[in-house]
FIKOLZA-1660 file (N, C-alpha, C; in steps of 0.1 Angstrom, whole numbers, plus 5000, padded with zeros to 4 digits):
% residues 207
   i   px   py   pz ch aa at
   1 5008 4988 5000  A  M  N
   1 5000 5000 5000  A  M CA
   1 5009 5012 5000  A  M  C
   2 5006 5022 4991  A  S  N
   2 5014 5034 4991  A  S CA
   2 5011 5043 5002  A  S  C
   3 5022 5050 5007  A  D  N
   3 5021 5060 5017  A  D CA
   3 5017 5074 5012  A  D  C
   4 5016 5075 4999  A  T  N
   4 5013 5088 4993  A  T CA
   4 4999 5093 4998  A  T  C
   5 4998 5105 5003  A  P  N
   5 4985 5110 5008  A  P CA
   5 4976 5112 4996  A  P  C
   6 4963 5108 4998  A  E  N
   6 4953 5109 4987  A  E CA
   6 4944 5121 4990  A  E  C
   7 4940 5127 4979  A  V  N
   7 4932 5139 4979  A  V CA
   7 4920 5137 4969  A  V  C
   8 4908 5139 4974  A  I  N
   8 4896 5138 4966  A  I CA
   8 4892 5153 4962  A  I  C
   9 4890 5155 4949  A  L  N
   9 4886 5168 4944  A  L CA
   9 4872 5167 4939  A  L  C
  10 4864 5177 4942  A  A  N
  10 4850 5177 4938  A  A CA
  10 4847 5191 4931  A  A  C
  11 4845 5191 4918  A  P  N
  11 4842 5204 4911  A  P CA
  11 4829 5210 4914  A  P  C
  12 4826 5222 4909  A  G  N
  12 4814 5229 4912  A  G CA
  12 4803 5226 4901  A  G  C
  13 4792 5232 4903  A  L  N
  13 4780 5231 4894  A  L CA
  13 4784 5235 4880  A  L  C
  14 4780 5227 4870  A  W  N
  14 4782 5229 4856  A  W CA
  14 4797 5227 4852  A  W  C
  15 4805 5223 4861  A  M  N
  15 4820 5222 4858  A  M CA
  15 4823 5207 4856  A  M  C
  16 4830 5204 4845  A  P  N
  16 4834 5190 4843  A  P CA
  16 4846 5187 4852  A  P  C
  17 4850 5174 4853  A  G  N
  17 4861 5171 4861  A  G CA
  17 4874 5177 4856  A  G  C
  18 4875 5180 4843  A  A  N
  18 4887 5186 4837  A  A CA
  18 4889 5200 4842  A  A  C
  19 4879 5206 4848  A  A  N
  19 4881 5219 4854  A  A CA
  19 4891 5219 4866  A  A  C
  20 4893 5207 4871  A  M  N
  20 4902 5205 4883  A  M CA
  20 4916 5201 4878  A  M  C
  21 4919 5202 4865  A  A  N
  21 4932 5197 4860  A  A CA
  21 4944 5204 4865  A  A  C
  22 4944 5217 4866  A  L  N
  22 4955 5224 4872  A  L CA
  22 4957 5221 4886  A  L  C
  23 4947 5221 4894  A  L  N
  23 4948 5217 4908  A  L CA
  23 4953 5203 4910  A  L  C
  24 4948 5194 4901  A  Y  N
  24 4953 5180 4901  A  Y CA
  24 4968 5179 4898  A  Y  C
  25 4972 5187 4888  A  A  N
  25 4987 5187 4885  A  A CA
  25 4995 5192 4896  A  A  C
  26 4991 5203 4902  A  R  N
  26 4999 5209 4913  A  R CA
  26 4999 5199 4925  A  R  C
  27 4989 5193 4928  A  L  N
  27 4989 5183 4939  A  L CA
  27 4998 5171 4936  A  L  C
  28 4998 5166 4924  A  S  N
  28 5006 5155 4920  A  S CA
  28 5021 5159 4921  A  S  C
  29 5024 5171 4917  A  R  N
  29 5038 5176 4918  A  R CA
  29 5042 5178 4932  A  R  C
  30 5033 5181 4941  A  A  N
  30 5036 5183 4955  A  A CA
  30 5036 5169 4963  A  A  C
  31 5034 5158 4956  A  G  N
  31 5036 5145 4963  A  G CA
  31 5023 5139 4967  A  G  C
  32 5011 5144 4962  A  Y  N
  32 4998 5138 4966  A  Y CA
  32 4993 5129 4955  A  Y  C
  33 4984 5121 4958  A  A  N
  33 4977 5112 4948  A  A CA
  33 4962 5117 4947  A  A  C
  34 4959 5126 4937  A  P  N
  34 4946 5131 4936  A  P CA
  34 4936 5122 4929  A  P  C
  35 4924 5123 4932  A  H  N
  35 4913 5116 4925  A  H CA
  35 4902 5127 4923  A  H  C
  36 4896 5127 4911  A  V  N
  36 4885 5136 4908  A  V CA
  36 4872 5129 4908  A  V  C
  37 4863 5134 4916  A  F  N
  37 4849 5128 4916  A  F CA
  37 4841 5137 4906  A  F  C
  38 4836 5130 4895  A  T  N
  38 4828 5137 4886  A  T CA
  38 4813 5134 4888  A  T  C
  39 4804 5143 4886  A  Y  N
  39 4790 5142 4889  A  Y CA
  39 4782 5152 4881  A  Y  C
  40 4769 5150 4880  A  R  N
  40 4761 5159 4873  A  R CA
  40 4754 5168 4884  A  R  C
  41 4759 5181 4884  A  G  N
  41 4754 5190 4894  A  G CA
  41 4739 5192 4894  A  G  C
  42 4733 5190 4882  A  R  N
  42 4718 5192 4881  A  R CA
  42 4710 5180 4886  A  R  C
  43 4717 5169 4889  A  S  N
  43 4710 5157 4894  A  S CA
  43 4706 5160 4908  A  S  C
  44 4696 5153 4914  A  P  N
  44 4692 5154 4928  A  P CA
  44 4704 5153 4937  A  P  C
  45 4705 5163 4946  A  F  N
  45 4717 5164 4955  A  F CA
  45 4719 5152 4963  A  F  C
  46 4708 5146 4969  A  E  N
  46 4710 5135 4978  A  E CA
  46 4715 5123 4970  A  E  C
  47 4712 5122 4957  A  G  N
  47 4717 5111 4949  A  G CA
  47 4732 5113 4947  A  G  C
  48 4737 5125 4946  A  N  N
  48 4751 5128 4944  A  N CA
  48 4759 5125 4957  A  N  C
  49 4752 5128 4969  A  V  N
  49 4758 5124 4981  A  V CA
  49 4761 5109 4982  A  V  C
  50 4751 5101 4978  A  A  N
  50 4752 5087 4978  A  A CA
  50 4762 5082 4969  A  A  C
  51 4763 5088 4957  A  R  N
  51 4773 5084 4947  A  R CA
  51 4787 5087 4952  A  R  C
  52 4789 5099 4958  A  L  N
  52 4802 5102 4963  A  L CA
  52 4806 5093 4974  A  L  C
  53 4797 5089 4983  A  A  N
  53 4801 5079 4994  A  A CA
  53 4805 5066 4988  A  A  C
  54 4798 5061 4977  A  R  N
  54 4802 5049 4971  A  R CA
  54 4816 5050 4964  A  R  C
  55 4818 5061 4958  A  F  N
  55 4831 5064 4951  A  F CA
  55 4842 5063 4961  A  F  C
  56 4840 5070 4973  A  L  N
  56 4850 5070 4983  A  L CA
  56 4853 5056 4989  A  L  C
  57 4843 5049 4991  A  R  N
  57 4846 5035 4996  A  R CA
  57 4853 5027 4986  A  R  C
  58 4851 5028 4974  A  Q  N
  58 4858 5021 4964  A  Q CA
  58 4872 5026 4961  A  Q  C
  59 4874 5039 4960  A  A  N
  59 4886 5045 4957  A  A CA
  59 4896 5044 4969  A  A  C
  60 4891 5045 4981  A  L  N
  60 4900 5046 4993  A  L CA
  60 4901 5033 5001  A  L  C
  61 4892 5024 4999  A  A  N
  61 4892 5012 5007  A  A CA
  61 4895 5013 5021  A  A  C
  62 4889 5023 5028  A  G  N
  62 4891 5025 5042  A  G CA
  62 4902 5035 5046  A  G  C
  63 4910 5039 5036  A  R  N
  63 4921 5048 5039  A  R CA
  63 4916 5063 5041  A  R  C
  64 4921 5070 5050  A  P  N
  64 4917 5084 5051  A  P CA
  64 4922 5093 5040  A  P  C
  65 4916 5103 5036  A  A  N
  65 4920 5112 5025  A  A CA
  65 4918 5126 5029  A  A  C
  66 4924 5135 5021  A  H  N
  66 4921 5149 5022  A  H CA
  66 4910 5152 5012  A  H  C
  67 4903 5163 5014  A  F  N
  67 4892 5166 5005  A  F CA
  67 4892 5181 5001  A  F  C
  68 4890 5184 4989  A  I  N
  68 4889 5197 4984  A  I CA
  68 4877 5199 4975  A  I  C
  69 4867 5207 4979  A  G  N
  69 4855 5209 4972  A  G CA
  69 4853 5223 4968  A  G  C
  70 4850 5226 4955  A  H  N
  70 4848 5239 4950  A  H CA
  70 4834 5242 4948  A  H  C
  71 4828 5253 4953  A  S  N
  71 4815 5257 4951  A  S CA
  71 4805 5246 4955  A  S  C
  72 4796 5242 4946  A  L  N
  72 4787 5231 4949  A  L CA
  72 4794 5218 4954  A  L  C
  73 4806 5216 4948  A  G  N
  73 4814 5204 4952  A  G CA
  73 4818 5205 4967  A  G  C
  74 4820 5217 4972  A  G  N
  74 4823 5219 4986  A  G CA
  74 4811 5216 4995  A  G  C
  75 4799 5220 4991  A  V  N
  75 4787 5216 4998  A  V CA
  75 4785 5201 4998  A  V  C
  76 4788 5195 4986  A  L  N
  76 4787 5180 4985  A  L CA
  76 4797 5173 4994  A  L  C
  77 4809 5178 4995  A  V  N
  77 4819 5172 5004  A  V CA
  77 4814 5174 5019  A  V  C
  78 4810 5185 5023  A  L  N
  78 4806 5188 5037  A  L CA
  78 4794 5178 5040  A  L  C
  79 4784 5178 5032  A  D  N
  79 4772 5170 5035  A  D CA
  79 4776 5155 5035  A  D  C
  80 4784 5150 5026  A  T  N
  80 4787 5136 5025  A  T CA
  80 4795 5132 5037  A  T  C
  81 4805 5139 5041  A  L  N
  81 4814 5135 5052  A  L CA
  81 4806 5136 5065  A  L  C
  82 4797 5145 5066  A  N  N
  82 4789 5146 5078  A  N CA
  82 4779 5134 5079  A  N  C
  83 4774 5129 5068  A  A  N
  83 4764 5119 5067  A  A CA
  83 4770 5105 5068  A  A  C
  84 4783 5104 5065  A  H  N
  84 4790 5090 5065  A  H CA
  84 4802 5091 5073  A  H  C
  85 4801 5089 5086  A  P  N
  85 4812 5090 5095  A  P CA
  85 4822 5079 5094  A  P  C
  86 4819 5068 5087  A  D  N
  86 4828 5057 5085  A  D CA
  86 4839 5061 5075  A  D  C
  87 4837 5071 5067  A  I  N
  87 4847 5075 5057  A  I CA
  87 4858 5083 5064  A  I  C
  88 4871 5079 5062  A  G  N
  88 4882 5085 5069  A  G CA
  88 4885 5099 5063  A  G  C
  89 4888 5109 5072  A  V  N
  89 4891 5122 5067  A  V CA
  89 4904 5127 5074  A  V  C
  90 4914 5131 5066  A  A  N
  90 4926 5137 5071  A  A CA
  90 4924 5152 5073  A  A  C
  91 4918 5158 5063  A  S  N
  91 4914 5172 5064  A  S CA
  91 4904 5175 5052  A  S  C
  92 4898 5186 5053  A  A  N
  92 4888 5190 5042  A  A CA
  92 4890 5205 5041  A  A  C
  93 4890 5210 5028  A  V  N
  93 4890 5224 5025  A  V CA
  93 4879 5227 5015  A  V  C
  94 4871 5237 5018  A  L  N
  94 4860 5241 5009  A  L CA
  94 4864 5255 5003  A  L  C
  95 4863 5255 4990  A  L  N
  95 4866 5267 4982  A  L CA
  95 4854 5274 4977  A  L  C
  96 4851 5286 4982  A  G  N
  96 4839 5293 4977  A  G CA
  96 4826 5285 4977  A  G  C
  97 4824 5277 4988  A  A  N
  97 4813 5268 4988  A  A CA
  97 4801 5275 4996  A  A  C
  98 4789 5276 4989  A  P  N
  98 4778 5283 4995  A  P CA
  98 4770 5273 5005  A  P  C
  99 4777 5269 5015  A  V  N
  99 4771 5259 5024  A  V CA
  99 4759 5265 5032  A  V  C
 100 4758 5278 5033  A  R  N
 100 4746 5284 5040  A  R CA
 100 4735 5289 5031  A  R  C
 101 4736 5284 5018  A  G  N
 101 4726 5289 5009  A  G CA
 101 4733 5299 4999  A  G  C
 102 4725 5303 4989  A  S  N
 102 4731 5312 4980  A  S CA
 102 4721 5323 4975  A  S  C
 103 4725 5335 4978  A  F  N
 103 4717 5347 4974  A  F CA
 103 4715 5347 4959  A  F  C
 104 4727 5345 4952  A  A  N
 104 4727 5345 4937  A  A CA
 104 4719 5333 4932  A  A  C
 105 4720 5322 4938  A  G  N
 105 4712 5310 4934  A  G CA
 105 4697 5312 4936  A  G  C
 106 4693 5319 4947  A  R  N
 106 4679 5321 4948  A  R CA
 106 4674 5331 4938  A  R  C
 107 4682 5341 4935  A  R  N
 107 4679 5351 4924  A  R CA
 107 4677 5344 4911  A  R  C
 108 4687 5335 4907  A  L  N
 108 4686 5328 4895  A  L CA
 108 4674 5319 4894  A  L  C
 109 4670 5313 4906  A  G  N
 109 4659 5304 4906  A  G CA
 109 4646 5311 4905  A  G  C
 110 4645 5324 4905  A  S  N
 110 4633 5331 4904  A  S CA
 110 4627 5331 4890  A  S  C
 111 4636 5327 4880  A  A  N
 111 4632 5326 4866  A  A CA
 111 4631 5311 4862  A  A  C
 112 4622 5308 4853  A  K  N
 112 4620 5294 4849  A  K CA
 112 4633 5288 4843  A  K  C
 113 4640 5296 4835  A  V  N
 113 4653 5291 4829  A  V CA
 113 4663 5289 4839  A  V  C
 114 4663 5297 4850  A  G  N
 114 4673 5295 4861  A  G CA
 114 4670 5282 4868  A  G  C
 115 4657 5279 4871  A  R  N
 115 4654 5267 4878  A  R CA
 115 4658 5255 4869  A  R  C
 116 4656 5256 4856  A  W  N
 116 4661 5245 4848  A  W CA
 116 4676 5243 4848  A  W  C
 117 4683 5254 4848  A  M  N
 117 4698 5254 4849  A  M CA
 117 4703 5247 4861  A  M  C
 118 4696 5250 4872  A  M  N
 118 4701 5244 4885  A  M CA
 118 4696 5230 4888  A  M  C
 119 4685 5226 4882  A  G  N
 119 4680 5213 4883  A  G CA
 119 4678 5209 4897  A  G  C
 120 4683 5197 4901  A  G  N
 120 4680 5191 4914  A  G CA
 120 4688 5197 4926  A  G  C
 121 4697 5207 4923  A  C  N
 121 4704 5213 4934  A  C CA
 121 4698 5226 4938  A  C  C
 122 4687 5231 4931  A  G  N
 122 4681 5244 4934  A  G CA
 122 4677 5246 4949  A  G  C
 123 4672 5235 4955  A  E  N
 123 4667 5237 4969  A  E CA
 123 4679 5240 4979  A  E  C
 124 4691 5237 4975  A  L  N
 124 4703 5240 4984  A  L CA
 124 4705 5255 4986  A  L  C
 125 4700 5263 4977  A  W  N
 125 4703 5277 4978  A  W CA
 125 4694 5285 4987  A  W  C
 126 4684 5278 4993  A  Q  N
 126 4677 5285 5004  A  Q CA
 126 4686 5286 5017  A  Q  C
 127 4684 5296 5025  A  E  N
 127 4692 5298 5037  A  E CA
 127 4691 5285 5046  A  E  C
 128 4703 5280 5050  A  R  N
 128 4703 5268 5059  A  R CA
 128 4715 5269 5068  A  R  C
 129 4716 5260 5077  A  E  N
 129 4727 5259 5087  A  E CA
 129 4738 5251 5081  A  E  C
 130 4750 5253 5085  A  A  N
 130 4762 5246 5080  A  A CA
 130 4770 5242 5093  A  A  C
 131 4772 5230 5096  A  V  N
 131 4779 5225 5108  A  V CA
 131 4789 5214 5104  A  V  C
 132 4801 5215 5109  A  W  N
 132 4811 5204 5107  A  W CA
 132 4810 5194 5118  A  W  C
 133 4807 5182 5116  A  K  N
 133 4805 5172 5126  A  K CA
 133 4816 5162 5128  A  K  C
 134 4828 5165 5121  A  R  N
 134 4839 5156 5122  A  R CA
 134 4850 5162 5130  A  R  C
 135 4860 5153 5135  A  D  N
 135 4871 5158 5143  A  D CA
 135 4882 5164 5135  A  D  C
 136 4883 5159 5122  A  A  N
 136 4894 5164 5114  A  A CA
 136 4893 5179 5111  A  A  C
 137 4904 5185 5108  A  P  N
 137 4904 5200 5105  A  P CA
 137 4896 5203 5092  A  P  C
 138 4888 5214 5093  A  L  N
 138 4881 5219 5082  A  L CA
 138 4885 5233 5079  A  L  C
 139 4890 5236 5067  A  G  N
 139 4893 5249 5063  A  G CA
 139 4884 5255 5053  A  G  C
 140 4881 5267 5053  A  V  N
 140 4872 5274 5044  A  V CA
 140 4879 5286 5037  A  V  C
 141 4879 5286 5024  A  V  N
 141 4885 5297 5016  A  V CA
 141 4874 5304 5009  A  V  C
 142 4873 5317 5011  A  A  N
 142 4863 5326 5005  A  A CA
 142 4870 5337 4997  A  A  C
 143 4865 5339 4984  A  G  N
 143 4871 5349 4976  A  G CA
 143 4864 5363 4979  A  G  C
 144 4871 5373 4977  A  T  N
 144 4866 5387 4979  A  T CA
 144 4867 5396 4966  A  T  C
 145 4872 5390 4955  A  M  N
 145 4872 5398 4942  A  M CA
 145 4858 5395 4935  A  M  C
 146 4851 5406 4933  A  R  N
 146 4837 5404 4928  A  R CA
 146 4837 5402 4913  A  R  C
 147 4841 5390 4909  A  L  N
 147 4843 5386 4895  A  L CA
 147 4837 5372 4893  A  L  C
 148 4824 5372 4888  A  G  N
 148 4818 5359 4886  A  G CA
 148 4804 5361 4880  A  G  C
 149 4798 5350 4876  A  L  N
 149 4785 5350 4869  A  L CA
 149 4774 5356 4877  A  L  C
 150 4775 5354 4891  A  G  N
 150 4765 5360 4899  A  G CA
 150 4763 5375 4898  A  G  C
 151 4774 5382 4894  A  R  N
 151 4773 5396 4893  A  R CA
 151 4764 5400 4881  A  R  C
 152 4763 5391 4871  A  A  N
 152 4754 5394 4860  A  A CA
 152 4739 5394 4863  A  A  C
 153 4736 5389 4875  A  L  N
 153 4722 5388 4879  A  L CA
 153 4719 5400 4888  A  L  C
 154 4729 5409 4891  A  G  N
 154 4726 5420 4899  A  G CA
 154 4737 5421 4910  A  G  C
 155 4737 5432 4918  A  R  N
 155 4746 5434 4928  A  R CA
 155 4744 5424 4940  A  R  C
 156 4755 5418 4945  A  L  N
 156 4755 5409 4956  A  L CA
 156 4759 5417 4969  A  L  C
 157 4751 5416 4979  A  P  N
 157 4754 5423 4991  A  P CA
 157 4766 5417 4999  A  P  C
 158 4774 5426 5005  A  G  N
 158 4785 5422 5013  A  G CA
 158 4797 5417 5005  A  G  C
 159 4807 5413 5012  A  E  N
 159 4819 5407 5006  A  E CA
 159 4815 5395 4998  A  E  C
 160 4820 5393 4986  A  N  N
 160 4817 5382 4978  A  N CA
 160 4827 5380 4967  A  N  C
 161 4827 5368 4960  A  D  N
 161 4836 5365 4949  A  D CA
 161 4830 5366 4936  A  D  C
 162 4819 5373 4935  A  G  N
 162 4811 5374 4922  A  G CA
 162 4800 5364 4921  A  G  C
 163 4800 5354 4929  A  V  N
 163 4790 5344 4929  A  V CA
 163 4785 5341 4943  A  V  C
 164 4794 5339 4952  A  V  N
 164 4791 5334 4966  A  V CA
 164 4796 5345 4976  A  V  C
 165 4787 5348 4985  A  R  N
 165 4790 5358 4995  A  R CA
 165 4798 5351 5006  A  R  C
 166 4808 5359 5012  A  V  N
 166 4816 5354 5022  A  V CA
 166 4808 5348 5034  A  V  C
 167 4797 5355 5038  A  D  N
 167 4789 5350 5049  A  D CA
 167 4783 5336 5046  A  D  C
 168 4781 5333 5033  A  E  N
 168 4775 5320 5029  A  E CA
 168 4785 5308 5030  A  E  C
 169 4797 5311 5032  A  T  N
 169 4808 5300 5032  A  T CA
 169 4811 5296 5046  A  T  C
 170 4807 5303 5056  A  R  N
 170 4811 5300 5070  A  R CA
 170 4804 5287 5076  A  R  C
 171 4812 5279 5082  A  V  N
 171 4807 5266 5087  A  V CA
 171 4809 5266 5103  A  V  C
 172 4799 5263 5110  A  E  N
 172 4801 5262 5124  A  E CA
 172 4810 5250 5127  A  E  C
 173 4820 5252 5135  A  G  N
 173 4830 5241 5138  A  G CA
 173 4842 5241 5129  A  G  C
 174 4843 5250 5119  A  M  N
 174 4854 5250 5110  A  M CA
 174 4867 5254 5118  A  M  C
 175 4878 5249 5114  A  T  N
 175 4891 5252 5120  A  T CA
 175 4896 5266 5117  A  T  C
 176 4895 5270 5104  A  A  N
 176 4900 5283 5100  A  A CA
 176 4893 5287 5087  A  A  C
 177 4893 5300 5085  A  Q  N
 177 4888 5306 5073  A  Q CA
 177 4899 5316 5067  A  Q  C
 178 4901 5315 5054  A  A  N
 178 4910 5324 5047  A  A CA
 178 4902 5332 5037  A  A  C
 179 4903 5345 5037  A  L  N
 179 4898 5354 5027  A  L CA
 179 4908 5358 5017  A  L  C
 180 4906 5356 5004  A  V  N
 180 4916 5358 4994  A  V CA
 180 4910 5367 4983  A  V  C
 181 4918 5376 4977  A  P  N
 181 4913 5385 4967  A  P CA
 181 4913 5378 4953  A  P  C
 182 4904 5369 4952  A  V  N
 182 4902 5360 4940  A  V CA
 182 4888 5359 4937  A  V  C
 183 4884 5358 4924  A  G  N
 183 4871 5356 4919  A  G CA
 183 4867 5341 4921  A  G  C
 184 4854 5339 4919  A  H  N
 184 4849 5325 4922  A  H CA
 184 4855 5314 4914  A  H  C
 185 4855 5315 4901  A  S  N
 185 4860 5305 4893  A  S CA
 185 4875 5303 4894  A  S  C
 186 4882 5313 4897  A  M  N
 186 4897 5313 4898  A  M CA
 186 4902 5307 4911  A  M  C
 187 4893 5304 4920  A  L  N
 187 4897 5298 4933  A  L CA
 187 4905 5284 4931  A  L  C
 188 4901 5277 4920  A  I  N
 188 4907 5264 4918  A  I CA
 188 4920 5265 4909  A  I  C
 189 4923 5278 4904  A  A  N
 189 4934 5280 4896  A  A CA
 189 4945 5289 4902  A  A  C
 190 4941 5296 4912  A  S  N
 190 4951 5305 4919  A  S CA
 190 4962 5298 4926  A  S  C
 191 4974 5302 4923  A  G  N
 191 4986 5297 4930  A  G CA
 191 4986 5300 4944  A  G  C
 192 4982 5312 4948  A  S  N
 192 4982 5316 4962  A  S CA
 192 4972 5308 4970  A  S  C
 193 4960 5305 4964  A  V  N
 193 4950 5296 4970  A  V CA
 193 4956 5282 4972  A  V  C
 194 4963 5277 4962  A  F  N
 194 4968 5264 4963  A  F CA
 194 4978 5263 4974  A  F  C
 195 4987 5273 4976  A  R  N
 195 4997 5272 4987  A  R CA
 195 4990 5272 5000  A  R  C
 196 4979 5280 5002  A  R  N
 196 4972 5280 5014  A  R CA
 196 4966 5266 5017  A  R  C
 197 4960 5260 5006  A  V  N
 197 4953 5247 5008  A  V CA
 197 4964 5237 5012  A  V  C
 198 4975 5236 5005  A  E  N
 198 4985 5226 5008  A  E CA
 198 4990 5228 5022  A  E  C
 199 4992 5241 5027  A  R  N
 199 4996 5243 5040  A  R CA
 199 4986 5238 5050  A  R  C
 200 4973 5240 5047  A  F  N
 200 4963 5235 5056  A  F CA
 200 4963 5220 5056  A  F  C
 201 4965 5213 5045  A  M  N
 201 4965 5198 5045  A  M CA
 201 4976 5193 5054  A  M  C
 202 4988 5200 5053  A  R  N
 202 4999 5196 5061  A  R CA
 202 4999 5199 5076  A  R  C
 203 4993 5211 5079  A  A  N
 203 4995 5216 5092  A  A CA
 203 4982 5219 5099  A  A  C
 204 4970 5219 5092  A  G  N
 204 4958 5222 5098  A  G CA
 204 4955 5237 5100  A  G  C
 205 4963 5245 5092  A  R  N
 205 4961 5260 5093  A  R CA
 205 4965 5266 5080  A  R  C
 206 4960 5278 5077  A  F  N
 206 4964 5285 5065  A  F CA
 206 4976 5293 5066  A  F  C
 207 4979 5298 5078  A  E  N
 207 4991 5307 5080  A  E CA
 207 5000 5301 5090  A  E  C
% end
């Protein structure tokens, strides 16, 4: 059995697994063994939770892993790990994940075409609680550069990354939160974000 630490990557809504290619390559060069979980974001969310849990049991065979989830992928990681305590966790980092709901998502869902675009994940964007129920360290990264699709729907209140508001990313029980001057989609491509994420996986802190 290899001692190489494994990392599970979960992309966001409407994003193919290939969107994680740069992050995958950086993790590989840093000595990690990444795995990308691909899923249809428009499918019913609970079904994706069940599929991720099956994927983890098959890919990890009981070994603990690090987790990185971007946007909807971060919500999926949080809910799956909370719901399946048998899955081993070394650490988890959520990048721009609207775990408390999404102001932009609710606005998009007010139109018929928006509801179609979101499909089975639309209900997640209502305001809700977000709690981390595991003992492993949980890090949250939130962008503060207002550059993203959500801006096209109108102004977002408070600090945000153009899609997700900083307040929507906070998790009760999280170990640390880092605010970075990066737009929503660039959170998975930013070198400075990657360095923070790797530091968190190694040490359980961003700084």
